[in-house]
Structures are given as structure tokens and as C-alpha cells.
C-alpha positions, 0 to 999 in steps of 0.5 A: 533520502527525501520523499517529496511526494503527496501520498493519497490513501483510501480505506479498503476492506481488510483481506481475509485470506493470507498470502501463499508462501511463494508470493512475490515481494510486491504482493507481500508489500501490498498485503502488508498495507492492506491488512491495516485497511489502506491502499495507495490511491495516488502518488503525486509530486509535493507542491507546498 
């Protein structure tokens, strides 16, 4: 599946407390990115 977007990420502080077990899928996905110190800042269509 083509992904024709420019993804801009920024550095963020790494979260200190883990998620609760009943966290939803979106929260878990965001947490997985943030444990690496990254957060999506913008998503724009790719223009070569």
C-alpha cells in the first residue's frame, strides 16, 4: 500500500509511567511512538 505523505516528527520527553492495562488501541499506539521520544507533528501529502 503506497504511503504518499510527508511525516514530520518532533522530539518529546519519554513518558515515565506505563499505560494502564485497559488503555485503548490509540493510546497504546501513541505510547509506543513516545517511548522512542517521537511524536507525529504533521502529516501532509507528498510533493516531490
